[in-house]
N, C-alpha and C positions, 0 to 999 in steps of 0.2 A: 152195617160194617163197623161202625164205631165201637160197639160193645165187645167185639171179638178180638180187640187188640191184645188184651191180657192173655187170652187163650193162645193166640198166635205166638206171643212172646214166650210163654211157658213151653210151647212145643219147640220153638227155635232154641231156647236155652237148654232144654233137655237134649235136643239134637246136637247142639254144639258140644256139650259135655260128653255125650256118648261118642261122637266122632273123634274128639280129641283123645279120649281114653282108648278107643279102638285103634287109633293110628299112631299113638305116641311112641310105641316100640319100634315103629319104622324109622324113627329119627335117631340120629346118633346120640350118645350120652351128652355131648356138647353140641347144641343146636345153633346153626347160623340163624339168628333171629333178627338181624338188621342188615340191610343191603344198601349199597350206594346206587346212584342213578343208573349205572350200567348193569345192575343185578349181581354185583360181586359182594360177597359177605364182608361186613366190616364191624360186626358186633355179634356176640355169642351169649348163649344162656344154657344153663343146665335144663334137662327135659322138664323137671318139676317147676322150675322158675318160668319157663316158656309156657307151660300149661296153665299155671296160675295167672300169668299175664293175659292170656287169651280169655280165660274164664272171668277175670277181673273186668276186662273191657266189654265182653259180650254178655255177661250176666250180672255181676256185682254192681258195676257202675249204673246200668239201667235200673236195677232194683233200687239203688240208692236215690236215683232221680225220682222214681215213683214214690218212695217213702217221703222224700223231701216235699214233693208236691202235696202228698196227703197231709203232712204236718202243716204246711203253709195254708192249706185250705180248710183246716179243721173248723175254723170259726167263720168260714165264708171266703169270698174271692177278694177281699180287701187288700191282701198282701201280694196279689198277682198283678203283673204288668201285662195286661191283655188288650187286644183290639176292642174298640167300643167299650172301654172300661166304665164310662159313665152310665152306660145302659146295664151292663152285666153286674155292677156292684149295687144296683138298687135292690132293696130287700125282696121284692117280688121276683127277681131274676137270678138272685145269688145262688140258690140251690141248683138251678140248671147250669149255671156257669161252672160251678164246682164239679158237677157230674160230667160235663163235657171235657173239662181240662183233665180230670183224673182218668177218664177213659182214653183220651187222645194221646196222652203221654206214653202209653204202652206201645203205640206205633213207632215212636222214636226208639224205644227199646228194641223193637223188632229190627229196625235198621242197624242198630249197633250189634245185635247178636248175629245177624246175617253177615255183616261186614267181618266180624271175627271169624266166622265159619269160612268165608271165602279167603281170607288172609291165611288161615291155617291150610287150606287146600293148596294155595300157592307155595307156602313154605314146604309142605310135604313134597310137592312136585319139584321144587328146587333141589331138595335133597336126593332126588332120584338120579341126579347128575353128580359126577365127581370131578372137580370140586363143585359144591353146590352153586347153582346159578338161578336167580329169580327171573322169571319171565317178565320182560318189560311190557309186552302186550297184555299179559295177564294183570299186571299191576294197574295199567292204564284202564283196563276194562273194569276192574273192581273199584278203582277210584272214581271213574265215571258213574258207575252204578250207585255208589254211596252218595256222590254229589247230587245226582238226580233224585235219589231217595230223600235226602235232606231237603232239597229244594221243593219237592212235592209235598213233603211233610209240612214245611213252613207255609206253603201256599194253602194247604188244607187247614192249617191253624188259623190263618186269617179268614178263610171262608167259613169255618166252623164258628168263629167268634165274632163275625161281623154283626152289625145291628140288623135284626130281622126286619 
């Protein structure tokens, strides 16, 4: 499962871009892109700015994190703050630590891409009403899913990098 994170991220990133491009015309030229706690719009963006924001959060930011991790681990795990650091920074374990960290960070990218996709679905659904109204239950569901995903990712991080 660990090595498939990059493949899953690429699929989600392509899916996000494809869905945004396919549904962007359904949105008005000025998109309600920020909503208050009651689901009432209180911030707007142009369609291109909205699309760039989603792609930035769901694709560019995770890619940036992966590139940063790659750069930080180019000479081994010494620059990382990881569980069981004293074990993983030993010369005989360093290569495996770098492999694990580089592979696992893609799963965080998957969470980010999926979150952007779900948020876009909520925004498109909000614009199906006039005036636009964001679903509170939808937001809570997405927020819960993202929080569970990040919590699961963090737990997996500690499990993956515990001392064997």
